[in-house]
N, C-alpha and C positions, 0 to 999 in steps of 0.2 A: 146226932139226934138222927132218930130215926120213925117213919111214916109208915104208913097201910095202905097199897094197891092194890088191884085185883086187876085182872086179863082172860079172856080166854081161851082153851086151847083147841084149834085148829084141828085135832087128835083124836082127840078123846073127846069133843065136848063141855068140860069140865074146868068151873072154875078158879081159879090159882089165886090165893091170898099171894104178897112178895111184899116182902120187906126192905123201904126204902131208901138210903141213906143220902138225907137232906143235906150233909153236908159236903157232898160230889158235885153237887150243881146245880142249875134250870132243870138242863139238859141231860140224860144218859143215854147209853146205847150198852146192850149188852145182853148175851148169852145169856141164856138158861136154860135146864132141862123138866119138862114136866111132870110135877111128885107122882104123878098119877102112871101118863103113860111113860116116861120116860123119852121121850119125842122132845130133841132140841127147839128152840121160838127166842128167833132174834127179839131183844123189848127195848123199844125206846119210850123215856120215861122223859115225862113232860112236869114239873111243880111250876105250879103257879105261887104267886107273891104273897099269896092266902095260907099258902097251905099244902094246896088241894094237888094231888099225885092221880097222872093220867099214864095208862098204860096201852101201848096200841103191841101187837105182836100179829107176827109174821114167820110161820114154821121153817125148819133150814132144810 
């Protein structure tokens, strides 16, 4: 099952929508390039018990 979350790219300032795989657990961490400026980010994903997705992003 998938859900969506967003983060703001620290390099270009764009809001980025990310699909999150809910079956991968309530806490996830992975690298992803911004689809606008291609700069890498370390994404920290937290999924609440009600399914709300919160994403933190840190430039690499």
